[in-house]
Each structure stands twice: as C-alpha cells, then as structure tokens.
Phi, psi and omega in degrees: 000304184298322178293320175296315180305313179298319180301309182298308188295328182281000179289126183300114182305316193294319180292317175304315183297306181282337178289315177288327178293313181279325168307309177310313180302319184287321183297314179298324176286329173297309175304319179296311179302316177290328171298316179275353182073028181276145175278156180301131175222125180305314181304310180298327177295316180295322172292335178282334180272320185227090183280356179255163180278104180303327181272341180245342182290109189288328176304314178296321182289326180293322174297322179297316181296311184288326176300310190287316178295327174301320181300327181281332188248352181314318187296322183290337185270310197266338173303307176307320188280334171288325174297315180297324177294323183287323183290312177304320179300316182286322180296312183294319177299318178296327176298314181293319173300322181287319181293323182234078185292333181277359186284138179257129181299139180288134176307121175284089177278174176301319177295323171297320174303311182294320182291322186284335180289314176299324177295319177295323179296318172303318182297312183295330185278322178291328175294316176294321183298313182300314182291320177297318181292326176293318177303331178277330188264332189261123191299320189275343165281327181294328175296331180280321186282350173300333179305312180300307185280006174286341182300125178268346174219156187244141169208165188311330188284346177295332183294347181251009177278097182196153184282136181307330178289319174293322176298321181291320177301318177296320180299315183294322181289320179294320185290322175306306188287320179289326179303318185291314172306319180294322181294331179286322180295323180296320185285315188281324187249345178078020172277174185281166169294316180303309179299320180293320182288337186281343187304310190289332179289324182288312181301314183299312180310310181295319180286332171303323174285314186299320183269012188054041186311319178293348175272356178290335173248076187204182179261011183264101173282067183273124176267152176261013181063224175308334185286353179294338180286350181242315186251156173274119183272157178308315184296317171304317183278338171299322174302320173306325184273004182274148174264009178291136186306311185299345181262358187294142172048051175238154173050070176277348180296146177282303179232336173263141170258359183305312190286332171294318183297322176299315184270359179078025180245007177293148168210120178260110181290149172297160177315315188255014177290132179258144170257126175259109196279155180131198181229115187297139186096343183238129187283158183294330181292322177294319180294327175296336172303326180297350184276348178277161178287323168305307176305319185273341186238311190274305186300320171304323174295314179307305186295322178288319176302315177295331176286320185294317188259007179052046174260001182274079190302331193278338182246017182288140184218162176275111190285355170284339181247346188215135175299132175294152186310314183296340186275003179219160184249325188259165179291161178288172181293126179087351177283146171280140172309145176281126184238019176248162175227000000 
C-alpha cells in the first residue's frame, strides 16, 4: 500500500500539468484543421496551445512571478500544515485507542484502502469547498482571494496564483479535517500515520488527472458531459472566474461539483457560453496592479487587515443597510467602479 502511494505521489506534477495542457491544444488544433480542411501550420498550432502573448501579457507575467516565489516559500507554508495533519492524526488515533481498548485492528485490504482513499478525498474536497466559499463571503478573506481572481487570462500557472495567507488558511483547514479522519483510520485499521496522511495525496493526484485539472485554468472550455453533476469540469471552473453577473459565486469546488449542487452554487454553462475574466467593478488597469509584488503580496494584507479590524473608516458601512463587499463581485446600482488597490 505504501509503495503504491509513494509511486502515485511522486508522479511529477509539472509533467502531468503541461502534458495535459499542450496535449489538449494539439488535439483541438487537429480537430480544427480537419473541420476547416486546413494544412498543418506551426503558427496555428502554437496559437491553439498558447492564445496569449507570453511576452506582453501582464497577467501571465504575474502568474510567473507568484509561481516562482511560491516555489521558494512553499516549505514555509506547507511544512507546518503537514505537521499539523500528522499531529492531529496521531493524537486522535491515540484518543480512540484509549477510548476503545478492546478493539482489534481490521485488516487493511485493497478494498478498505480504496474506500478510505475515497473517503479522505471527499473530506479534502469538502474542506476546499468550505474554504473557497468562505473566501468569497468573508470580507477580509476576499481581499486575499482577489489575487487569484485578478487574472485576466488563464493558464496552468494561474492555479498557483494566490496569496500565501489564503493558502495557509486553506492548508490549516484541510489538514485539520483530514487529520481527524486519518486518526480514525490509524485506530481502526492499525495503519501508520504516514499511510493515513498519504491517502488524500494519492486521491487528489488521481482526480487531478481524471478531471483534467490543468485545463481548468486554460482557454479550453471542456465539459465532462453528464459527469458535470459529480465533477468540476474545466468549463465550470472557468465560469467561476467570470465577472459576468450570472456567474458570480458559482462552482466553488476544486474537483467535485457535488457540494456545489447540494449548496445551490453549481452552474453548468452552455457549450458556447463565454467566461469574461476579471472582477466586476474593478478596471483592467486596477487588476494589473495585482501582477506586481506589492499588489500581489503587500496590498492584499493591508486591505485584509483593515477589513478584519474595521479600520477602513472611509468605506465602513452599516451591514444592516448595505451588502458587504465580499458578498458580491460587482458594484451596487449607481455605484462607481472601484479603481484603487
């Protein structure tokens, strides 16, 4: 079991991501060329794979900066959350063993391993949904999450476009919930803490491939057909990034759409439905400020701090009379768009 988990976890994410991204571009180009009767042209193939200008697209440049900085700082964020996960797993398993001293561990067969992996995945997905929903609804968290939604074009690196504080929040919640479930598995099946904590990583890696995750932040509006009732398709997540009013606060799930359907936040787009990227109420020039280091890291912290401690006197409102900013993406009727960062 542990050897299989190590193999799945160690599959190079970089290779998986870009193979799926460019593979989809090549397939779409072949279908386009066959339908139009065009001869092969490298320029057209490139444009199908990369429809934005890599040299001039400021949003892409912002993604690059955040991605490489993230590579340098991931350990600071994720080592504590992994440690929290393992600690909770150990503490809760010891508590259960003390509470039920007569329990004999059940043999951890392939069937039980599969069931536990799926259960861990569902808990992790629920955690992601809960965090994502909260980030849209709680004003000080929305200020941090705006960094992700400030992208004006999507590519696989956009998935890493996020504020470290928001990512740490998500990691703590996920580690806490999966750690408790892992503790139950350790107690009930007698597996190790390492095996229990690896279950969610294995499941997530599998579903990243199954749901074409690298294409969720791309220009390919791919639907999973009837599976959209269960899984978040690339097109569904692209709609989540849209500033069109009908798309606001929809499709919060990472890989599973079941929680969106249960909570009434699911939106299945029509085959030709377009997503208009950005944040309604903020101009493109304002959103481009998020591509700078100050706009991506410092400004969101300052604005989040002001929201949290209600120190933004100029924008303070009575929430009984007016909707909080994080509950909507666009301006109120008659209100001028915000152009500050």
